[in-house]
C-alpha positions in Angstrom: -58.5 80.5 -35.4 -57.2 77.5 -33.6 -54.5 75.4 -35.2 -54.5 71.7 -34.8 -51.5 69.9 -33.6 -49.5 67.7 -36.0 -49.2 64.0 -35.2 -45.9 62.1 -35.4 -46.4 60.8 -38.9 -47.0 64.3 -40.3 -43.9 65.6 -38.4 -41.7 62.8 -39.9 -43.0 63.6 -43.5 -42.3 67.3 -43.0 -38.7 66.4 -41.8 -38.2 64.1 -44.8 -39.4 66.9 -47.3 -37.1 69.5 -45.7 -34.2 67.1 -45.8 -34.8 66.4 -49.5 -35.0 70.1 -50.3 -31.7 70.8 -48.5 -29.9 67.9 -50.2 -31.2 69.0 -53.6 -29.9 72.5 -53.0 -26.5 71.3 -51.9 -26.2 69.0 -55.0 -27.4 71.8 -57.3 -24.9 74.4 -56.1 -21.8 73.1 -57.8 -23.7 72.7 -61.1 -24.8 76.4 -61.5 -23.8 77.9 -64.8 -20.3 79.4 -64.8 -19.3 77.6 -61.7 -18.7 74.2 -63.3 -15.8 75.3 -65.5 -13.8 76.8 -62.6 -14.5 73.8 -60.3 -13.5 71.4 -63.1 -10.2 73.3 -63.8 -9.3 73.2 -60.1 -9.7 69.4 -60.2 -7.5 68.8 -63.2 -4.4 66.9 -62.5 -1.5 66.2 -64.9 0.0 62.8 -64.6 3.5 62.1 -65.8 4.7 58.6 -66.5 8.1 57.6 -65.3 9.8 54.3 -66.1 9.5 51.8 -63.3 12.7 50.9 -61.5 14.3 47.7 -62.6 13.0 44.8 -60.6 15.6 43.9 -58.0 16.4 40.3 -57.4 14.8 39.1 -54.1 17.3 38.5 -51.4 18.3 34.8 -51.1 16.7 32.9 -48.3 19.2 32.6 -45.5 19.9 29.1 -44.3 18.4 28.3 -40.9 20.4 29.5 -37.9 22.0 26.6 -36.0 20.6 27.8 -32.7 18.1 30.6 -32.1 18.8 32.8 -29.1 17.3 31.5 -25.9 14.2 33.5 -24.9 12.0 33.5 -21.9 9.7 31.1 -23.6 12.4 28.5 -23.5 12.2 28.4 -19.7 8.5 27.8 -19.5 6.6 24.6 -19.5 3.6 24.4 -21.9 0.2 24.5 -20.2 -2.7 22.4 -21.6 -5.7 24.8 -21.9 -8.2 22.2 -23.3 -9.1 21.2 -26.9 -5.4 20.0 -27.2 -4.4 23.7 -27.4 -1.2 24.5 -25.5 -0.3 27.8 -23.9 3.4 28.8 -23.7 3.7 32.1 -21.8 0.9 34.3 -23.1 0.7 32.7 -26.5 -1.7 29.9 -27.6 -0.6 27.2 -30.0 -3.1 25.2 -32.1 -2.9 21.4 -32.5 -2.9 19.8 -36.0 -6.6 18.8 -35.9 -7.8 22.5 -35.7 -5.7 23.7 -38.6 -6.6 24.1 -42.3 -3.0 23.7 -43.3 -0.2 22.2 -41.2 3.1 23.9 -40.7 5.6 22.5 -43.3 9.4 22.4 -43.0 11.1 24.7 -45.6 14.2 22.6 -45.5 15.4 19.2 -44.5 15.8 18.5 -40.8 18.7 16.2 -40.2 19.2 14.8 -36.7 22.7 14.2 -35.5 24.2 10.8 -34.6 24.6 10.5 -30.9 26.2 7.7 -29.1 24.1 6.6 -26.2 24.9 4.3 -23.3 22.4 1.5 -23.4 19.0 1.3 -25.0 16.9 4.4 -25.2 13.1 4.9 -25.2 11.3 6.8 -28.0 11.3 10.6 -27.4 8.3 12.9 -27.8 9.4 16.4 -29.0 7.0 19.4 -29.0 8.1 22.0 -31.5 6.3 25.4 -31.0 6.1 27.3 -34.4 5.2 31.0 -34.5 2.9 32.6 -37.1 6.0 33.8 -39.0 7.4 30.2 -39.4 10.2 30.5 -36.8 10.5 28.0 -34.0 9.6 29.7 -30.7 10.5 26.8 -28.4 11.3 23.1 -28.2 10.1 20.9 -25.3 10.6 17.2 -24.5 7.9 15.1 -22.9 8.9 12.5 -20.3 12.4 11.4 -19.4 15.0 12.2 -22.0 18.8 11.5 -22.0 20.4 15.0 -21.5 23.1 14.2 -24.1 20.4 13.4 -26.7 18.2 16.4 -25.8 21.3 18.7 -26.1 22.0 17.3 -29.6 18.4 17.4 -30.8 17.0 20.7 -29.4 19.3 23.1 -31.4 18.4 21.3 -34.7 14.7 21.9 -34.2 15.2 25.5 -32.8 17.1 26.4 -36.0 14.4 24.9 -38.4 12.3 27.1 -40.5 8.7 26.4 -41.3 5.9 27.5 -43.6 3.5 28.6 -40.9 0.2 26.7 -40.2 -3.0 28.3 -41.4 -6.4 28.5 -39.7 -9.4 30.3 -41.3 -7.1 31.7 -44.0 -4.5 33.3 -41.8 -1.1 32.2 -40.4 -1.3 31.1 -36.7 0.9 29.7 -34.0 0.9 25.9 -33.9 2.8 23.0 -32.4 4.0 19.7 -33.8 4.4 16.6 -31.7 7.3 14.6 -33.2 8.2 11.1 -32.1 11.8 10.1 -32.4 12.9 6.5 -32.0 16.6 6.1 -31.4 18.2 3.5 -33.5 20.5 0.9 -31.9 23.9 0.6 -33.5 23.9 -1.9 -36.3 25.4 -5.2 -35.4 28.8 -6.0 -36.8 28.7 -7.8 -40.2 28.9 -11.6 -40.0 32.1 -13.2 -41.3 32.5 -16.8 -42.4 
């Protein structure tokens, strides 16, 4: 007697039935009479409640450091990589228009009074803010009086920010801040 050869569909159905039989046997094994009780006992766990430790007061937020240590990023110039994104070293910083939430100062930033010789032009400051809220670098665009830059840069380096958010996560960003130096007020008029 000659046996006919099985086609692909019949082979797949046979494999499916065999798989179902093997799985049913494996599932039935732990449920045999007499075996359930010992297996159940082995899985019993006794939990003991202990009082939770008293909630400790969170540490106070430290005031911003006057000047962050100078890193390698402070020596590099930012590189424009398109879409207003800037690269500083290996890190990419997002512009305000790409962010869901802008980086916000956690405290007041007070600029110092600096006596300048003659009139001064507005200053553009780029503040690079890390994903943790710390300032990574401060850059000035264009010509800036060295005395003014030396007075302003440490204030921004020591600032602390709530980091910017993009797609629900904290990201590195930069802020472009325009500072317009104020001329000394004229002396009061006397009669």
